[in-house]
Each structure stands twice: as C-alpha cells, then as structure tokens.
C-alpha positions in Angstrom: -2.4 -2.8 1.4 1.0 -4.2 2.8 2.7 -1.3 4.4 5.8 -1.4 6.8 8.3 0.8 8.6 10.6 2.6 6.3 13.3 5.5 6.0 13.3 9.0 4.1 16.3 10.9 3.7 17.4 14.4 2.3 19.4 13.1 -0.6 21.3 16.5 -0.9 22.4 15.9 2.8 23.3 12.2 2.1 24.2 12.1 -1.5 24.9 8.6 -2.8 22.8 6.8 -0.3 20.3 4.5 -1.6 19.9 1.9 1.0 19.2 1.8 4.7 22.2 -0.3 5.4 24.3 3.0 4.6 22.6 4.9 7.4 25.2 4.0 10.2 26.0 7.1 12.3 23.0 8.9 11.0 20.8 11.2 13.1 17.1 9.8 12.8 13.9 11.6 13.7 11.3 9.2 15.4 8.3 9.6 17.4 8.7 8.5 20.9 6.8 5.7 22.7 5.7 3.9 19.5 6.4 0.5 18.0 8.3 2.8 15.2 11.0 3.5 17.8 11.3 0.0 18.9 11.8 -1.3 15.2 14.3 1.4 14.5 16.4 0.2 17.6 16.1 -3.5 16.5 17.0 -2.8 13.1 20.3 -0.8 13.6 21.2 -3.3 16.4 20.6 -6.3 14.3 22.8 -4.8 11.3 25.5 -3.8 13.8 25.0 -0.1 12.8 24.9 3.0 15.2 22.7 5.9 15.0 21.6 8.9 17.0 17.9 9.0 17.9 16.2 12.4 17.7 13.1 11.8 19.5 9.8 13.8 19.7 6.5 13.1 21.3 4.2 14.4 18.7 4.2 13.6 15.1 4.0 17.3 14.0 7.2 17.7 16.0 8.9 15.1 14.2 7.9 16.5 10.9 9.0 20.0 11.8 12.5 18.9 12.9 13.1 16.8 10.0 12.2 19.6 7.7 14.3 21.8 9.6 17.2 19.6 9.0 17.7 18.5 12.7 18.1 15.0 11.7 19.3 13.1 8.4 16.6 10.4 8.3 12.8 10.2 9.1 11.3 6.9 10.0 7.7 5.9 10.2 5.3 3.7 8.0 6.6 3.8 4.5 3.1 5.1 3.1 3.2 7.8 5.7 6.6 8.9 4.5 5.4 9.4 1.0 2.4 11.7 2.3 4.8 13.5 4.7 7.3 14.3 1.8 4.5 16.2 0.0 4.4 18.6 3.1 8.0 19.4 3.1 9.4 22.7 2.0 11.3 20.9 -1.0 9.8 17.7 -1.5 12.0 16.8 -4.5 14.8 16.7 -2.3 13.7 13.9 -0.3 14.0 10.1 -1.3 12.1 7.0 0.4 14.7 4.4 0.6 13.4 0.8 -0.6 13.8 -1.3 2.8 10.7 -2.1 4.8 11.5 -3.4 8.2 8.3 -4.2 9.8 4.9 -5.7 8.9 2.2 -3.2 9.2 -0.7 -4.3 6.8 -3.6 -2.1 6.4 -7.3 -3.0 5.3 -10.9 -2.1 5.5 -12.7 -2.4 8.9 -16.4 -3.2 9.4 -18.8 -3.2 12.3 -18.5 -6.6 14.3 -21.5 -8.7 13.9 -22.7 -7.6 10.5 -21.5 -10.8 8.9 -23.2 -9.9 5.5 -21.3 -6.6 5.2 -18.1 -8.3 6.1 -18.3 -10.9 3.4 -19.5 -8.1 0.8 -16.4 -6.0 1.7 -13.9 -9.0 1.9 -15.3 -10.3 -1.7 -15.1 -7.0 -3.0 -11.5 -6.7 -2.4 -10.9 -10.3 -3.7 -12.9 -9.3 -6.9 -10.9 -6.3 -7.4 -7.6 -8.4 -7.5 -9.3 -11.1 -9.6 -10.4 -8.5 -12.0 -6.7 -7.1 -12.4 -5.4 -10.6 -12.8 -7.7 -11.4 -15.5 -7.0 -8.2 -17.4 -10.7 -6.8 -16.5 -10.5 -3.0 -16.4 -12.8 -0.1 -16.1 -12.4 0.6 -19.9 -13.0 -3.0 -21.2 -15.4 -4.6 -18.6 -18.6 -4.6 -20.9 -16.5 -6.2 -23.7 -15.0 -8.8 -21.4 -18.5 -10.0 -20.5 -18.4 -11.5 -24.2 -15.0 -13.3 -23.4 -14.9 -17.1 -24.4 -13.0 -17.5 -20.8 -15.2 -19.5 -18.5 -13.2 -17.9 -15.6 -13.8 -14.3 -17.0 -17.5 -15.0 -17.6 -17.8 -16.5 -14.2 -16.2 -13.4 -12.6 -18.4 -11.2 -14.5 -21.6 -13.2 -13.6 -22.3 -14.3 -17.2 -22.1 -18.1 -16.3 -25.8 -19.5 -15.7 -24.2 -21.4 -12.5 -22.5 -18.3 -11.1 -24.3 -17.4 -7.6 -21.8 -16.0 -5.7 -23.5 -12.7 -5.9 -26.9 -13.8 -4.8 -25.1 -15.7 -1.9 -23.8 -12.2 -0.9 -27.0 -10.7 -1.3 -26.2 -8.6 -4.4 -26.6 -9.1 -8.1 -24.6 -11.6 -9.9 -23.2 -8.8 -12.1 -21.8 -7.0 -8.8 -18.3 -7.2 -10.2 -19.3 -5.6 -13.4 -20.7 -2.6 -11.3 -17.6 -2.4 -9.2 -15.1 -2.2 -12.0 -17.2 0.1 -13.9 -17.1 2.4 -11.1 -13.6 2.2 -9.8 -11.5 0.0 -12.0 -9.8 -3.0 -10.7 -7.2 -3.0 -7.9 -4.3 -1.8 -9.8 -6.3 1.0 -11.5 -7.3 2.0 -7.9 -3.8 1.8 -6.7 -2.3 3.7 -9.4 -5.0 6.5 -9.3 -4.8 7.1 -5.6 -1.5 6.4 -4.5 0.6 5.2 -7.4 2.1 6.7 -10.5 -1.1 8.7 -11.4 -1.2 10.4 -7.8 1.1 13.0 -6.0 2.3 10.1 -3.8 4.0 8.2 -6.6 4.3 5.3 -4.6 5.5 2.0 -6.4 3.4 -1.2 -6.4 6.3 -3.1 -4.7 5.0 -5.9 -2.5 1.5 -4.6 -3.3 1.9 -6.1 -6.9 -0.1 -9.1 -7.8 1.5 -12.5 -6.6 2.1 -13.3 -10.6 4.3 -10.3 -10.6 6.3 -10.9 -7.6 3.9 -9.2 -4.9 1.7 -10.4 -2.2 -1.6 -9.5 -3.5 -3.5 -12.8 -4.1 -7.2 -13.7 -4.1 -9.2 -16.9 -4.1 -11.1 -17.8 -7.5 -14.4 -16.7 -7.6 -16.9 -19.5 -8.1 
C-alpha cells in the first residue's frame, strides 16, 4: 500500500480550500519529534508558504487539539487521517486534501530467515494484483478456470506446465483458493479501506498500473 503524508482540514473553517497549496498562513497540528514535522516544514518552505505549527508530543493530544479547533489543519500519513476523521465529533465536516508530500509505503512483514514463508507472502500479493488485472474476482474465479486465455489458465493453475505453486510449497491452484477466500486486490481494498468501508479512501496511486497507479506485479509463470 503506497501511503504518504497528507493534510486534513475542517471544510467549514476553510471553505473553498481544495489544495494544500492554499494553506499559507494556516495553523497546522503536528506531532513533535517526527519526520512528519520535518516534512511539513520542507513542504511549506519549498512552496514559499508560511504556517503556524501547533505541536504536541503525543498523537492523542494532536487529535484532541484538532477536534477542538485549536488548528486549521492536521497533518500525518494520509491513511491515518482517514481513520482519525472517523473519531472526530463531526466527521462529515472534515476533508482530506489530495496532495501527498512524502513516500510512506506499507506492506506485510515476515520473520527474517523464513524464506519459504517470505516467498509465499510476496507472491500472494503479486497474485492478488494479477487477478485484478485479469478480471478474476471472488464471484467468477471458478468460471475463469475454463477461460481460453493461456495467461488466466496459468494464473489459476490450469496449465499443465504451471508449477509456481509447487515451487512455493503449496498447491498449483493456490490462487484460486486465495481469490475465493478474499477476492482480488481491488476487492480487498474496496472492502477494507475503500468505497465499501467507513474510511472511503480512493484508490489513487494504489490503482493498477494500467489505470494510472503504482500497483504492478510480475507475470506468474
């Protein structure tokens, strides 16, 4: 998941603001001693804007201060802003602006030295992306096993020469089992953090590479 630092505003306090480049002169709530604080300073300086930092040591203090109206803007990782918005007194009054000003990628972690499990986790992520790109969903995965497409048949373990599953130590229809259980990457995204969730996060840069995003997986062969 490609995340990055962003900004949230109270749209009732800052009507008409739809870009971080309109925040010059704003009071910005930020947690002290973090790269978030440093990124904030760099962003405003590089864009020749002024701001008033409202700094707190603990995240809970930042949340409370923003909700109480002690600052105009809240900055932290964008995914975190969507979660924090749900805890505010009037969530609908708050808007997460589109700009991302840092690179904060998130991903699964596994125990060092367990190479087999590492490869299974890595290729599961790739498989979820490949499934989405090929139109394989939780609803149609069984039907897609009968596809005429060699690529789809290979991904679903239906080609005789497909052995990536056994190379990983799982069955060759492992992707069928994954998609049946969870859906593809897009389905997981929408259900957990996207339009089907309370967070309502747009795909943005987490869209597939074919749709202008950064999500890209090697072919399964």
